[in-house]
N, C-alpha and C positions, 0 to 999 in steps of 0.2 A: 480468587476469582478471576477472571481471564478481563485480559484488557484487550481493546482492539486498537492499532494502530493507522493511519494515514501514510502513505507512503508515495511519494512525490516527485515528477522529474526524471520518470525510470526512462528507458529508449523504449522503443515501438516492437522491437523484439524481444522483450522480457515477458515471458509466461507465468502463471501461474505457479508452476513448478519449481521455477526458477526463484522467485519470491519466498517459497517451501524453504527451499535448500538455502538461500541465502540468510534466512531470519534463525534455522534450524540450528545454525553454530550459537545461537545465543539463547535457546533455550525450546521448549515445548511448543510446539506451531499448531493451535487448534484449525485453522482455516487460512488461505493463502488463496487471494482472489485479486487477477487486472482489469481491471473493468472496459469493457470493448465495447466499441463503438455498433450498435446494432442495426445499421443500412451499410456500413463500411465493413465491417467483421476488423477492423484496425481496433490496438490498443489504445486510449485515451491518454496512455503518457502515468496513469497512477491509478494504485489498487488500497486493498487493503488487510491487514495481516492479522490476525488474532492469536496473541499467546495466551501460553494456558495460567502464567501468575502477573500478577503488579511486579515485580522484583524481576521475572524475565522479561517482561515488555521494555522497563527501564532501560535495561542491560542492553537490549536491543536500540534503543532509541539514542542511547549515551556512542555505542560505537557504529550505528551509520548513519543517522543527522550529520551530512554534510559529507559522507564518504564517497569515495570514484566508484562508481561503476557505469562500466563499459564507454568511460569517460564523460559522466554525468555525476554532478553532484547531487546526491540523494537528499530530498527533504524526507524525515522521518519525525511523525508528530503524534500525539493522541489524538485519533478520531470523534469527530466532535458532530454530535446530529442533524440531521441536513435543515435548514432552516424552514419556516412553513412557507406556502401558497407560491414558491418559485420553481426555476430548473424549466418549463415547459419551452417548446421554441414557440416564437410565433410563427400563425400563419395566416398573412393578409388574402 
């Protein structure tokens, strides 16, 4: 079963292909996406990676959580579902 991981504290120049390559050394990556701001087109500094198996996801978390990438300490953990009802921007 595939497992989705949250990857935080990414440099703003990191792209989805970079995540694919970084996590690929720890197992099969089914998808890798850096989240981009819709208005500016700039990275929001986090993304998601889906690994092909739980064992590969655990190996990636163990190896990359806290690891230095481009001078930043990565945060890697299991992705959690988005909380209900929030997230919208207030417009006055």
